[in-house]
Structure formats: C-alpha cells, structure tokens
Gaussian input, Z-matrix of N, CA and C with variables (Angstrom, degrees):
# hf/3-21g

backbone

0 1
 N
 C     1     B1
 C     2     B2     1     A1
 N     3     B3     2     A2     1     D1
 C     4     B4     3     A3     2     D2
 C     5     B5     4     A4     3     D3
 N     6     B6     5     A5     4     D4
 C     7     B7     6     A6     5     D5
 C     8     B8     7     A7     6     D6
 N     9     B9     8     A8     7     D7
 C    10    B10     9     A9     8     D8
 C    11    B11    10    A10     9     D9
 N    12    B12    11    A11    10    D10
 C    13    B13    12    A12    11    D11
 C    14    B14    13    A13    12    D12
 N    15    B15    14    A14    13    D13
 C    16    B16    15    A15    14    D14
 C    17    B17    16    A16    15    D15
 N    18    B18    17    A17    16    D16
 C    19    B19    18    A18    17    D17
 C    20    B20    19    A19    18    D18
 N    21    B21    20    A20    19    D19
 C    22    B22    21    A21    20    D20
 C    23    B23    22    A22    21    D21
 N    24    B24    23    A23    22    D22
 C    25    B25    24    A24    23    D23
 C    26    B26    25    A25    24    D24
 N    27    B27    26    A26    25    D25
 C    28    B28    27    A27    26    D26
 C    29    B29    28    A28    27    D27
 N    30    B30    29    A29    28    D28
 C    31    B31    30    A30    29    D29
 C    32    B32    31    A31    30    D30
 N    33    B33    32    A32    31    D31
 C    34    B34    33    A33    32    D32
 C    35    B35    34    A34    33    D33
 N    36    B36    35    A35    34    D34
 C    37    B37    36    A36    35    D35
 C    38    B38    37    A37    36    D36
 N    39    B39    38    A38    37    D37
 C    40    B40    39    A39    38    D38
 C    41    B41    40    A40    39    D39
 N    42    B42    41    A41    40    D40
 C    43    B43    42    A42    41    D41
 C    44    B44    43    A43    42    D42
 N    45    B45    44    A44    43    D43
 C    46    B46    45    A45    44    D44
 C    47    B47    46    A46    45    D45
 N    48    B48    47    A47    46    D46
 C    49    B49    48    A48    47    D47
 C    50    B50    49    A49    48    D48
 N    51    B51    50    A50    49    D49
 C    52    B52    51    A51    50    D50
 C    53    B53    52    A52    51    D51
 N    54    B54    53    A53    52    D52
 C    55    B55    54    A54    53    D53
 C    56    B56    55    A55    54    D54
 N    57    B57    56    A56    55    D55
 C    58    B58    57    A57    56    D56
 C    59    B59    58    A58    57    D57
 N    60    B60    59    A59    58    D58
 C    61    B61    60    A60    59    D59
 C    62    B62    61    A61    60    D60
 N    63    B63    62    A62    61    D61
 C    64    B64    63    A63    62    D62
 C    65    B65    64    A64    63    D63
 N    66    B66    65    A65    64    D64
 C    67    B67    66    A66    65    D65
 C    68    B68    67    A67    66    D66
 N    69    B69    68    A68    67    D67
 C    70    B70    69    A69    68    D68
 C    71    B71    70    A70    69    D69
 N    72    B72    71    A71    70    D70
 C    73    B73    72    A72    71    D71
 C    74    B74    73    A73    72    D72
 N    75    B75    74    A74    73    D73
 C    76    B76    75    A75    74    D74
 C    77    B77    76    A76    75    D75
 N    78    B78    77    A77    76    D76
 C    79    B79    78    A78    77    D77
 C    80    B80    79    A79    78    D78
 N    81    B81    80    A80    79    D79
 C    82    B82    81    A81    80    D80
 C    83    B83    82    A82    81    D81
 N    84    B84    83    A83    82    D82
 C    85    B85    84    A84    83    D83
 C    86    B86    85    A85    84    D84
 N    87    B87    86    A86    85    D85
 C    88    B88    87    A87    86    D86
 C    89    B89    88    A88    87    D87
 N    90    B90    89    A89    88    D88
 C    91    B91    90    A90    89    D89
 C    92    B92    91    A91    90    D90
 N    93    B93    92    A92    91    D91
 C    94    B94    93    A93    92    D92
 C    95    B95    94    A94    93    D93
 N    96    B96    95    A95    94    D94
 C    97    B97    96    A96    95    D95
 C    98    B98    97    A97    96    D96
 N    99    B99    98    A98    97    D97
 C   100   B100    99    A99    98    D98
 C   101   B101   100   A100    99    D99
 N   102   B102   101   A101   100   D100
 C   103   B103   102   A102   101   D101
 C   104   B104   103   A103   102   D102
 N   105   B105   104   A104   103   D103
 C   106   B106   105   A105   104   D104
 C   107   B107   106   A106   105   D105
 N   108   B108   107   A107   106   D106
 C   109   B109   108   A108   107   D107
 C   110   B110   109   A109   108   D108
 N   111   B111   110   A110   109   D109
 C   112   B112   111   A111   110   D110
 C   113   B113   112   A112   111   D111
 N   114   B114   113   A113   112   D112
 C   115   B115   114   A114   113   D113
 C   116   B116   115   A115   114   D114
 N   117   B117   116   A116   115   D115
 C   118   B118   117   A117   116   D116
 C   119   B119   118   A118   117   D117
 N   120   B120   119   A119   118   D118
 C   121   B121   120   A120   119   D119
 C   122   B122   121   A121   120   D120
 N   123   B123   122   A122   121   D121
 C   124   B124   123   A123   122   D122
 C   125   B125   124   A124   123   D123
 N   126   B126   125   A125   124   D124
 C   127   B127   126   A126   125   D125
 C   128   B128   127   A127   126   D126
 N   129   B129   128   A128   127   D127
 C   130   B130   129   A129   128   D128
 C   131   B131   130   A130   129   D129
 N   132   B132   131   A131   130   D130
 C   133   B133   132   A132   131   D131
 C   134   B134   133   A133   132   D132
 N   135   B135   134   A134   133   D133
 C   136   B136   135   A135   134   D134
 C   137   B137   136   A136   135   D135
 N   138   B138   137   A137   136   D136
 C   139   B139   138   A138   137   D137
 C   140   B140   139   A139   138   D138
 N   141   B141   140   A140   139   D139
 C   142   B142   141   A141   140   D140
 C   143   B143   142   A142   141   D141
 N   144   B144   143   A143   142   D142
 C   145   B145   144   A144   143   D143
 C   146   B146   145   A145   144   D144
 N   147   B147   146   A146   145   D145
 C   148   B148   147   A147   146   D146
 C   149   B149   148   A148   147   D147
 N   150   B150   149   A149   148   D148
 C   151   B151   150   A150   149   D149
 C   152   B152   151   A151   150   D150
 N   153   B153   152   A152   151   D151
 C   154   B154   153   A153   152   D152
 C   155   B155   154   A154   153   D153
 N   156   B156   155   A155   154   D154
 C   157   B157   156   A156   155   D155
 C   158   B158   157   A157   156   D156
 N   159   B159   158   A158   157   D157
 C   160   B160   159   A159   158   D158
 C   161   B161   160   A160   159   D159
 N   162   B162   161   A161   160   D160
 C   163   B163   162   A162   161   D161
 C   164   B164   163   A163   162   D162
 N   165   B165   164   A164   163   D163
 C   166   B166   165   A165   164   D164
 C   167   B167   166   A166   165   D165
 N   168   B168   167   A167   166   D166
 C   169   B169   168   A168   167   D167
 C   170   B170   169   A169   168   D168
 N   171   B171   170   A170   169   D169
 C   172   B172   171   A171   170   D170
 C   173   B173   172   A172   171   D171
 N   174   B174   173   A173   172   D172
 C   175   B175   174   A174   173   D173
 C   176   B176   175   A175   174   D174
 N   177   B177   176   A176   175   D175
 C   178   B178   177   A177   176   D176
 C   179   B179   178   A178   177   D177
 N   180   B180   179   A179   178   D178
 C   181   B181   180   A180   179   D179
 C   182   B182   181   A181   180   D180
 N   183   B183   182   A182   181   D181
 C   184   B184   183   A183   182   D182
 C   185   B185   184   A184   183   D183
 N   186   B186   185   A185   184   D184
 C   187   B187   186   A186   185   D185
 C   188   B188   187   A187   186   D186
 N   189   B189   188   A188   187   D187
 C   190   B190   189   A189   188   D188
 C   191   B191   190   A190   189   D189
 N   192   B192   191   A191   190   D190
 C   193   B193   192   A192   191   D191
 C   194   B194   193   A193   192   D192
 N   195   B195   194   A194   193   D193
 C   196   B196   195   A195   194   D194
 C   197   B197   196   A196   195   D195
 N   198   B198   197   A197   196   D196
 C   199   B199   198   A198   197   D197
 C   200   B200   199   A199   198   D198
 N   201   B201   200   A200   199   D199
 C   202   B202   201   A201   200   D200
 C   203   B203   202   A202   201   D201
 N   204   B204   203   A203   202   D202
 C   205   B205   204   A204   203   D203
 C   206   B206   205   A205   204   D204
 N   207   B207   206   A206   205   D205
 C   208   B208   207   A207   206   D206
 C   209   B209   208   A208   207   D207
 N   210   B210   209   A209   208   D208
 C   211   B211   210   A210   209   D209
 C   212   B212   211   A211   210   D210
 N   213   B213   212   A212   211   D211
 C   214   B214   213   A213   212   D212
 C   215   B215   214   A214   213   D213
 N   216   B216   215   A215   214   D214
 C   217   B217   216   A216   215   D215
 C   218   B218   217   A217   216   D216
 N   219   B219   218   A218   217   D217
 C   220   B220   219   A219   218   D218
 C   221   B221   220   A220   219   D219
 N   222   B222   221   A221   220   D220
 C   223   B223   222   A222   221   D221
 C   224   B224   223   A223   222   D222
 N   225   B225   224   A224   223   D223
 C   226   B226   225   A225   224   D224
 C   227   B227   226   A226   225   D225
 N   228   B228   227   A227   226   D226
 C   229   B229   228   A228   227   D227
 C   230   B230   229   A229   228   D228
 N   231   B231   230   A230   229   D229
 C   232   B232   231   A231   230   D230
 C   233   B233   232   A232   231   D231
 N   234   B234   233   A233   232   D232
 C   235   B235   234   A234   233   D233
 C   236   B236   235   A235   234   D234
 N   237   B237   236   A236   235   D235
 C   238   B238   237   A237   236   D236
 C   239   B239   238   A238   237   D237
 N   240   B240   239   A239   238   D238
 C   241   B241   240   A240   239   D239
 C   242   B242   241   A241   240   D240
 N   243   B243   242   A242   241   D241
 C   244   B244   243   A243   242   D242
 C   245   B245   244   A244   243   D243
 N   246   B246   245   A245   244   D244
 C   247   B247   246   A246   245   D245
 C   248   B248   247   A247   246   D246
 N   249   B249   248   A248   247   D247
 C   250   B250   249   A249   248   D248
 C   251   B251   250   A250   249   D249
 N   252   B252   251   A251   250   D250
 C   253   B253   252   A252   251   D251
 C   254   B254   253   A253   252   D252
 N   255   B255   254   A254   253   D253
 C   256   B256   255   A255   254   D254
 C   257   B257   256   A256   255   D255
 N   258   B258   257   A257   256   D256
 C   259   B259   258   A258   257   D257
 C   260   B260   259   A259   258   D258
 N   261   B261   260   A260   259   D259
 C   262   B262   261   A261   260   D260
 C   263   B263   262   A262   261   D261
 N   264   B264   263   A263   262   D262
 C   265   B265   264   A264   263   D263
 C   266   B266   265   A265   264   D264
 N   267   B267   266   A266   265   D265
 C   268   B268   267   A267   266   D266
 C   269   B269   268   A268   267   D267
 N   270   B270   269   A269   268   D268
 C   271   B271   270   A270   269   D269
 C   272   B272   271   A271   270   D270
 N   273   B273   272   A272   271   D271
 C   274   B274   273   A273   272   D272
 C   275   B275   274   A274   273   D273
 N   276   B276   275   A275   274   D274
 C   277   B277   276   A276   275   D275
 C   278   B278   277   A277   276   D276
 N   279   B279   278   A278   277   D277
 C   280   B280   279   A279   278   D278
 C   281   B281   280   A280   279   D279
 N   282   B282   281   A281   280   D280
 C   283   B283   282   A282   281   D281
 C   284   B284   283   A283   282   D282
 N   285   B285   284   A284   283   D283
 C   286   B286   285   A285   284   D284
 C   287   B287   286   A286   285   D285
 N   288   B288   287   A287   286   D286
 C   289   B289   288   A288   287   D287
 C   290   B290   289   A289   288   D288
 N   291   B291   290   A290   289   D289
 C   292   B292   291   A291   290   D290
 C   293   B293   292   A292   291   D291
 N   294   B294   293   A293   292   D292
 C   295   B295   294   A294   293   D293
 C   296   B296   295   A295   294   D294
 N   297   B297   296   A296   295   D295
 C   298   B298   297   A297   296   D296
 C   299   B299   298   A298   297   D297
 N   300   B300   299   A299   298   D298
 C   301   B301   300   A300   299   D299
 C   302   B302   301   A301   300   D300
 N   303   B303   302   A302   301   D301
 C   304   B304   303   A303   302   D302
 C   305   B305   304   A304   303   D303
 N   306   B306   305   A305   304   D304
 C   307   B307   306   A306   305   D305
 C   308   B308   307   A307   306   D306
 N   309   B309   308   A308   307   D307
 C   310   B310   309   A309   308   D308
 C   311   B311   310   A310   309   D309
 N   312   B312   311   A311   310   D310
 C   313   B313   312   A312   311   D311
 C   314   B314   313   A313   312   D312
 N   315   B315   314   A314   313   D313
 C   316   B316   315   A315   314   D314
 C   317   B317   316   A316   315   D315
 N   318   B318   317   A317   316   D316
 C   319   B319   318   A318   317   D317
 C   320   B320   319   A319   318   D318
 N   321   B321   320   A320   319   D319
 C   322   B322   321   A321   320   D320
 C   323   B323   322   A322   321   D321
 N   324   B324   323   A323   322   D322
 C   325   B325   324   A324   323   D323
 C   326   B326   325   A325   324   D324
 N   327   B327   326   A326   325   D325
 C   328   B328   327   A327   326   D326
 C   329   B329   328   A328   327   D327

   B1=1.4684
   B2=1.5581
   B3=1.3595
   B4=1.3708
   B5=1.5372
   B6=1.3330
   B7=1.5247
   B8=1.5338
   B9=1.3445
   B10=1.4691
   B11=1.5142
   B12=1.2936
   B13=1.4713
   B14=1.5508
   B15=1.3404
   B16=1.4680
   B17=1.4883
   B18=1.3103
   B19=1.4947
   B20=1.5333
   B21=1.2980
   B22=1.4961
   B23=1.5164
   B24=1.3758
   B25=1.4755
   B26=1.6119
   B27=1.3160
   B28=1.5043
   B29=1.5361
   B30=1.3103
   B31=1.5198
   B32=1.4505
   B33=1.3218
   B34=1.5411
   B35=1.5355
   B36=1.3117
   B37=1.4699
   B38=1.5745
   B39=1.3408
   B40=1.4994
   B41=1.5849
   B42=1.3372
   B43=1.4574
   B44=1.5545
   B45=1.3350
   B46=1.4510
   B47=1.5607
   B48=1.3178
   B49=1.4394
   B50=1.4651
   B51=1.3578
   B52=1.4563
   B53=1.5433
   B54=1.3511
   B55=1.4075
   B56=1.5200
   B57=1.2938
   B58=1.4924
   B59=1.5114
   B60=1.3339
   B61=1.4454
   B62=1.5154
   B63=1.3836
   B64=1.4407
   B65=1.5063
   B66=1.3093
   B67=1.5205
   B68=1.5230
   B69=1.3250
   B70=1.4873
   B71=1.5118
   B72=1.3485
   B73=1.5035
   B74=1.5049
   B75=1.3627
   B76=1.4225
   B77=1.4845
   B78=1.4179
   B79=1.4307
   B80=1.4790
   B81=1.4018
   B82=1.4739
   B83=1.5300
   B84=1.3640
   B85=1.4349
   B86=1.5286
   B87=1.3297
   B88=1.4694
   B89=1.5470
   B90=1.2583
   B91=1.5168
   B92=1.5486
   B93=1.3181
   B94=1.4697
   B95=1.5411
   B96=1.3038
   B97=1.5074
   B98=1.4660
   B99=1.3524
   B100=1.4357
   B101=1.4886
   B102=1.2662
   B103=1.4436
   B104=1.5367
   B105=1.3263
   B106=1.4726
   B107=1.5609
   B108=1.3496
   B109=1.4508
   B110=1.5144
   B111=1.3472
   B112=1.4786
   B113=1.4838
   B114=1.2853
   B115=1.4423
   B116=1.5674
   B117=1.2921
   B118=1.5134
   B119=1.5241
   B120=1.3407
   B121=1.4371
   B122=1.5455
   B123=1.3302
   B124=1.4730
   B125=1.4979
   B126=1.3331
   B127=1.4214
   B128=1.5218
   B129=1.3431
   B130=1.4878
   B131=1.5240
   B132=1.3482
   B133=1.4207
   B134=1.5111
   B135=1.2836
   B136=1.4872
   B137=1.4691
   B138=1.3066
   B139=1.4909
   B140=1.5173
   B141=1.4053
   B142=1.5142
   B143=1.4672
   B144=1.3408
   B145=1.4427
   B146=1.5590
   B147=1.3045
   B148=1.4644
   B149=1.5211
   B150=1.2741
   B151=1.4924
   B152=1.5454
   B153=1.2947
   B154=1.4627
   B155=1.4729
   B156=1.3097
   B157=1.4508
   B158=1.5618
   B159=1.2553
   B160=1.4640
   B161=1.4943
   B162=1.2841
   B163=1.5315
   B164=1.5464
   B165=1.3213
   B166=1.4106
   B167=1.5123
   B168=1.3441
   B169=1.5119
   B170=1.5407
   B171=1.2675
   B172=1.5239
   B173=1.5228
   B174=1.3668
   B175=1.4617
   B176=1.5177
   B177=1.3479
   B178=1.4713
   B179=1.4847
   B180=1.3856
   B181=1.4487
   B182=1.4687
   B183=1.3710
   B184=1.4549
   B185=1.5275
   B186=1.3551
   B187=1.3997
   B188=1.5254
   B189=1.3585
   B190=1.4332
   B191=1.5751
   B192=1.3892
   B193=1.4328
   B194=1.5621
   B195=1.3203
   B196=1.4312
   B197=1.5276
   B198=1.3212
   B199=1.4235
   B200=1.5095
   B201=1.3606
   B202=1.4209
   B203=1.4820
   B204=1.3198
   B205=1.5067
   B206=1.5177
   B207=1.3021
   B208=1.4302
   B209=1.5420
   B210=1.3416
   B211=1.4509
   B212=1.5996
   B213=1.2634
   B214=1.5015
   B215=1.5210
   B216=1.3295
   B217=1.4711
   B218=1.5326
   B219=1.3154
   B220=1.5288
   B221=1.5246
   B222=1.3155
   B223=1.4721
   B224=1.4747
   B225=1.3410
   B226=1.5028
   B227=1.5288
   B228=1.2802
   B229=1.4967
   B230=1.5284
   B231=1.3109
   B232=1.4739
   B233=1.5312
   B234=1.2823
   B235=1.5170
   B236=1.5587
   B237=1.2925
   B238=1.4830
   B239=1.5157
   B240=1.2719
   B241=1.4700
   B242=1.4794
   B243=1.2804
   B244=1.5086
   B245=1.5404
   B246=1.2913
   B247=1.4988
   B248=1.5630
   B249=1.2912
   B250=1.4608
   B251=1.5249
   B252=1.2766
   B253=1.5133
   B254=1.5483
   B255=1.3430
   B256=1.4420
   B257=1.5535
   B258=1.3309
   B259=1.4698
   B260=1.5341
   B261=1.3242
   B262=1.5174
   B263=1.5362
   B264=1.3327
   B265=1.4132
   B266=1.5041
   B267=1.3119
   B268=1.4706
   B269=1.5614
   B270=1.2826
   B271=1.4915
   B272=1.5166
   B273=1.3074
   B274=1.5203
   B275=1.5010
   B276=1.3589
   B277=1.4426
   B278=1.5638
   B279=1.2952
   B280=1.4231
   B281=1.5996
   B282=1.3069
   B283=1.4875
   B284=1.4799
   B285=1.3825
   B286=1.5548
   B287=1.5047
   B288=1.3604
   B289=1.5114
   B290=1.5332
   B291=1.3098
   B292=1.4575
   B293=1.5868
   B294=1.3148
   B295=1.5199
   B296=1.5324
   B297=1.3096
   B298=1.4235
   B299=1.5308
   B300=1.3410
   B301=1.4299
   B302=1.4910
   B303=1.3681
   B304=1.4505
   B305=1.5784
   B306=1.3169
   B307=1.4951
   B308=1.5588
   B309=1.2526
   B310=1.4712
   B311=1.4913
   B312=1.3095
   B313=1.4557
   B314=1.4748
   B315=1.3767
   B316=1.5052
   B317=1.5048
   B318=1.3721
   B319=1.4479
   B320=1.5407
   B321=1.3926
   B322=1.4419
   B323=1.5600
   B324=1.3325
   B325=1.5040
   B326=1.5313
   B327=1.3152
   B328=1.4548
   B329=1.4586
   A1=104.35
   A2=116.90
   A3=120.70
   A4=111.85
   A5=116.12
   A6=117.15
   A7=106.32
   A8=120.45
   A9=118.96
   A10=112.75
   A11=118.54
   A12=118.69
   A13=111.73
   A14=115.76
   A15=120.35
   A16=108.82
   A17=117.67
   A18=118.79
   A19=110.68
   A20=119.39
   A21=123.30
   A22=110.82
   A23=116.32
   A24=123.00
   A25=107.94
   A26=114.11
   A27=117.99
   A28=111.99
   A29=116.47
   A30=117.66
   A31=115.24
   A32=116.83
   A33=120.73
   A34=109.60
   A35=116.23
   A36=117.74
   A37=110.80
   A38=115.60
   A39=119.07
   A40=107.98
   A41=114.93
   A42=117.57
   A43=112.99
   A44=115.52
   A45=118.48
   A46=112.73
   A47=115.64
   A48=121.47
   A49=111.56
   A50=116.71
   A51=123.36
   A52=106.74
   A53=121.71
   A54=123.50
   A55=112.31
   A56=118.07
   A57=122.09
   A58=108.45
   A59=120.71
   A60=123.16
   A61=109.00
   A62=115.77
   A63=117.82
   A64=114.02
   A65=115.61
   A66=118.64
   A67=109.87
   A68=117.52
   A69=119.82
   A70=113.13
   A71=117.84
   A72=120.16
   A73=110.22
   A74=118.06
   A75=124.51
   A76=113.31
   A77=115.17
   A78=119.30
   A79=116.18
   A80=114.25
   A81=118.03
   A82=113.95
   A83=117.82
   A84=120.40
   A85=107.59
   A86=117.25
   A87=121.34
   A88=111.92
   A89=113.82
   A90=119.88
   A91=108.35
   A92=115.26
   A93=118.78
   A94=107.89
   A95=113.82
   A96=119.84
   A97=107.51
   A98=116.97
   A99=124.63
   A100=106.26
   A101=117.62
   A102=124.68
   A103=115.23
   A104=111.09
   A105=116.62
   A106=111.91
   A107=119.10
   A108=115.10
   A109=113.39
   A110=117.23
   A111=118.24
   A112=108.26
   A113=116.99
   A114=121.09
   A115=112.81
   A116=116.21
   A117=119.30
   A118=110.43
   A119=118.19
   A120=120.86
   A121=109.38
   A122=115.82
   A123=119.13
   A124=111.38
   A125=116.93
   A126=123.73
   A127=110.72
   A128=115.13
   A129=120.49
   A130=110.60
   A131=117.39
   A132=118.76
   A133=110.78
   A134=119.82
   A135=123.43
   A136=111.54
   A137=117.99
   A138=118.08
   A139=113.29
   A140=115.85
   A141=118.52
   A142=111.71
   A143=118.86
   A144=122.23
   A145=110.98
   A146=113.60
   A147=120.17
   A148=110.10
   A149=117.68
   A150=122.67
   A151=109.68
   A152=120.60
   A153=119.06
   A154=111.36
   A155=121.37
   A156=123.21
   A157=110.14
   A158=119.23
   A159=124.57
   A160=110.60
   A161=116.74
   A162=121.76
   A163=107.85
   A164=117.68
   A165=121.36
   A166=113.62
   A167=113.41
   A168=119.69
   A169=108.81
   A170=117.03
   A171=122.88
   A172=107.79
   A173=117.01
   A174=120.04
   A175=112.88
   A176=117.68
   A177=121.36
   A178=110.05
   A179=117.65
   A180=122.09
   A181=111.20
   A182=118.84
   A183=123.67
   A184=112.45
   A185=118.02
   A186=121.48
   A187=108.76
   A188=117.87
   A189=118.64
   A190=112.98
   A191=113.68
   A192=118.47
   A193=110.11
   A194=117.52
   A195=123.31
   A196=109.61
   A197=117.89
   A198=121.75
   A199=114.00
   A200=118.11
   A201=123.41
   A202=110.56
   A203=115.69
   A204=120.72
   A205=111.53
   A206=120.52
   A207=121.59
   A208=114.65
   A209=113.48
   A210=122.13
   A211=109.89
   A212=113.92
   A213=119.11
   A214=111.13
   A215=115.48
   A216=121.52
   A217=110.22
   A218=116.80
   A219=120.37
   A220=109.62
   A221=115.26
   A222=117.88
   A223=113.24
   A224=115.86
   A225=123.23
   A226=111.60
   A227=118.68
   A228=121.46
   A229=111.84
   A230=116.69
   A231=123.11
   A232=115.40
   A233=113.68
   A234=120.42
   A235=107.60
   A236=114.03
   A237=119.54
   A238=111.69
   A239=118.11
   A240=126.08
   A241=109.92
   A242=117.25
   A243=122.08
   A244=109.96
   A245=114.85
   A246=120.05
   A247=109.95
   A248=118.77
   A249=119.47
   A250=110.24
   A251=116.24
   A252=117.03
   A253=113.18
   A254=117.53
   A255=121.72
   A256=113.82
   A257=117.45
   A258=121.34
   A259=109.74
   A260=113.39
   A261=119.56
   A262=111.29
   A263=111.53
   A264=118.62
   A265=110.78
   A266=118.74
   A267=120.92
   A268=112.35
   A269=115.81
   A270=119.48
   A271=112.26
   A272=116.79
   A273=121.18
   A274=112.83
   A275=114.60
   A276=121.68
   A277=108.61
   A278=115.24
   A279=120.79
   A280=110.72
   A281=115.82
   A282=120.95
   A283=108.97
   A284=114.62
   A285=114.84
   A286=113.46
   A287=114.06
   A288=118.50
   A289=109.42
   A290=116.10
   A291=119.94
   A292=111.69
   A293=116.04
   A294=119.71
   A295=109.26
   A296=121.53
   A297=120.66
   A298=109.52
   A299=115.78
   A300=119.65
   A301=116.57
   A302=115.39
   A303=120.09
   A304=108.40
   A305=112.66
   A306=116.77
   A307=109.32
   A308=115.72
   A309=123.76
   A310=109.12
   A311=120.51
   A312=123.90
   A313=111.28
   A314=117.12
   A315=118.61
   A316=110.35
   A317=118.12
   A318=121.41
   A319=113.41
   A320=112.77
   A321=116.37
   A322=112.55
   A323=113.47
   A324=116.26
   A325=113.80
   A326=114.38
   A327=117.96
   A328=114.09
   D1=129.35
   D2=178.71
   D3=-84.38
   D4=168.01
   D5=-178.54
   D6=-65.88
   D7=-38.18
   D8=178.09
   D9=-64.67
   D10=-38.45
   D11=176.03
   D12=-66.06
   D13=-41.14
   D14=178.42
   D15=-62.29
   D16=-45.54
   D17=-177.05
   D18=-65.30
   D19=-40.65
   D20=174.75
   D21=-58.90
   D22=-46.59
   D23=-179.01
   D24=-61.82
   D25=-47.34
   D26=-178.54
   D27=-64.01
   D28=-42.63
   D29=174.83
   D30=-64.89
   D31=-37.37
   D32=173.84
   D33=-63.07
   D34=-43.57
   D35=-178.60
   D36=-66.28
   D37=-34.72
   D38=177.93
   D39=-60.92
   D40=-43.50
   D41=179.24
   D42=-64.27
   D43=-35.74
   D44=176.27
   D45=-66.41
   D46=-35.62
   D47=176.75
   D48=-62.52
   D49=-44.83
   D50=-179.57
   D51=-61.69
   D52=-45.28
   D53=177.91
   D54=-62.41
   D55=-40.62
   D56=-179.52
   D57=-67.22
   D58=-33.32
   D59=177.25
   D60=-67.15
   D61=-47.34
   D62=178.58
   D63=-58.24
   D64=-39.28
   D65=-179.31
   D66=-68.03
   D67=-36.29
   D68=-171.95
   D69=-89.37
   D70=-1.87
   D71=-178.92
   D72=-49.99
   D73=-49.41
   D74=-177.72
   D75=-57.92
   D76=-43.11
   D77=-178.40
   D78=-67.23
   D79=-25.19
   D80=177.78
   D81=-87.23
   D82=-2.59
   D83=-174.61
   D84=-67.78
   D85=154.57
   D86=175.95
   D87=-54.66
   D88=141.85
   D89=178.38
   D90=-84.68
   D91=121.27
   D92=-179.32
   D93=-89.48
   D94=140.03
   D95=-178.32
   D96=-97.76
   D97=112.87
   D98=177.33
   D99=-120.04
   D100=91.66
   D101=-176.86
   D102=-51.05
   D103=-41.90
   D104=-173.93
   D105=-76.29
   D106=-22.78
   D107=-174.40
   D108=-114.73
   D109=-9.70
   D110=-177.87
   D111=-134.25
   D112=130.06
   D113=-179.88
   D114=-76.22
   D115=167.79
   D116=-175.75
   D117=-59.37
   D118=-40.18
   D119=-174.45
   D120=-70.61
   D121=-33.97
   D122=177.74
   D123=-67.34
   D124=-38.92
   D125=177.51
   D126=-64.19
   D127=-44.29
   D128=176.39
   D129=-61.03
   D130=-41.02
   D131=178.19
   D132=-65.65
   D133=-43.22
   D134=176.54
   D135=-60.62
   D136=-41.29
   D137=177.17
   D138=-66.01
   D139=-37.52
   D140=174.92
   D141=-63.70
   D142=-41.52
   D143=178.44
   D144=-62.87
   D145=-39.23
   D146=177.66
   D147=-62.12
   D148=-48.30
   D149=178.01
   D150=-60.76
   D151=-40.44
   D152=178.17
   D153=-70.92
   D154=-32.74
   D155=174.73
   D156=-66.84
   D157=-38.10
   D158=176.69
   D159=-65.39
   D160=-41.57
   D161=178.95
   D162=-64.48
   D163=-42.98
   D164=177.50
   D165=-60.42
   D166=-38.30
   D167=177.03
   D168=-63.04
   D169=-44.31
   D170=-180.00
   D171=-58.29
   D172=-45.35
   D173=179.30
   D174=-64.48
   D175=-36.31
   D176=179.99
   D177=-71.47
   D178=-34.84
   D179=177.12
   D180=-64.55
   D181=-41.79
   D182=176.53
   D183=-66.05
   D184=-35.03
   D185=176.98
   D186=-69.54
   D187=-41.59
   D188=178.27
   D189=-59.74
   D190=-37.66
   D191=177.05
   D192=-61.76
   D193=-44.91
   D194=-177.98
   D195=-63.93
   D196=-41.36
   D197=177.91
   D198=-64.94
   D199=-41.23
   D200=176.71
   D201=-59.54
   D202=-46.28
   D203=179.73
   D204=-67.76
   D205=-33.64
   D206=174.00
   D207=-66.12
   D208=-38.08
   D209=176.20
   D210=-62.23
   D211=-44.35
   D212=175.14
   D213=-58.79
   D214=-46.42
   D215=179.99
   D216=-60.39
   D217=-39.43
   D218=175.38
   D219=-61.63
   D220=-48.75
   D221=-177.38
   D222=-61.23
   D223=-33.66
   D224=-178.52
   D225=-88.16
   D226=-2.42
   D227=179.84
   D228=72.99
   D229=25.35
   D230=179.14
   D231=-105.44
   D232=-7.51
   D233=-173.71
   D234=-67.44
   D235=138.56
   D236=177.07
   D237=101.42
   D238=-6.43
   D239=-177.55
   D240=-111.79
   D241=137.37
   D242=-177.36
   D243=-68.96
   D244=128.12
   D245=-179.41
   D246=-66.76
   D247=-22.51
   D248=-177.02
   D249=-87.78
   D250=-54.04
   D251=-172.78
   D252=-106.23
   D253=-14.26
   D254=176.92
   D255=83.45
   D256=1.83
   D257=174.96
   D258=-75.81
   D259=159.64
   D260=171.90
   D261=-64.44
   D262=138.11
   D263=175.65
   D264=-88.25
   D265=135.51
   D266=-172.34
   D267=-56.86
   D268=140.67
   D269=-176.53
   D270=-58.06
   D271=-44.50
   D272=176.46
   D273=-52.00
   D274=-40.44
   D275=-178.94
   D276=-67.03
   D277=-44.64
   D278=-178.02
   D279=-68.42
   D280=-36.81
   D281=178.19
   D282=-65.16
   D283=-38.60
   D284=178.15
   D285=-67.68
   D286=-37.88
   D287=179.64
   D288=-150.83
   D289=99.33
   D290=-174.56
   D291=-65.17
   D292=-15.02
   D293=-178.54
   D294=-86.12
   D295=-3.01
   D296=-175.00
   D297=-66.57
   D298=144.98
   D299=-172.82
   D300=-116.74
   D301=-5.61
   D302=-174.02
   D303=-131.81
   D304=153.50
   D305=172.34
   D306=-75.29
   D307=168.00
   D308=179.62
   D309=-57.67
   D310=-45.59
   D311=-176.60
   D312=-61.80
   D313=-47.33
   D314=-177.90
   D315=-73.04
   D316=-34.32
   D317=178.39
   D318=-62.62
   D319=-30.95
   D320=-179.25
   D321=-91.89
   D322=5.89
   D323=177.16
   D324=84.52
   D325=10.72
   D326=-178.78
   D327=-89.81

C-alpha cells in the first residue's frame, strides 16, 4: 500500500465515521421517562441501547484520533514505521489498517 493509497483510505474512513456519527445522534440522545406510555423494561432497553450507542461513539472518536495521527505521519514521511522501535510495519498490517502505528512485535509487547 502506497502513502497515497493509505491517505485516500484514511480520508474515506473519516467520511464514513462522520456519517456513522450523524446516524447515531438520535440513539445517543437522553432517554425520556414517560411513565404512561413506556413500561419499565422498555425504558431499561432504551437506556441500554443509548449506552451502547455512546460506547460506539467513543470507539469512533478513538479511531478518528488514530486516523488524524496517521495522516500527520504520512505528511511527515513517517508513515509505515513503528512509533516504538522505528522498524517498518508489515505491508499486510498496513493494508488491514492504514492507521496502525506499531509493528506486530511492539504491539504484542515483545
């Protein structure tokens, strides 16, 4: 994967994350308690769905941060090298996730 291909993939993923955020806005909204129209179990289910949507938002935010950092590394000519040891990251690993910042050995604590 070239830097240009990685940059295009990262930018496309950023756009997907923005769209996912837009779609899930309603799911993350506060749960209103309407005793007369919604039973206790329905409210609990709505609150659980809200919590799951919020957790997904946190994961998307973390991914956006990783993508932004990868785009900076591309611009600086540092993309594709492990941030921990400085060795090249395997192409298969970068193809799987171009925002990855460490080689397999460093990621596994080795």
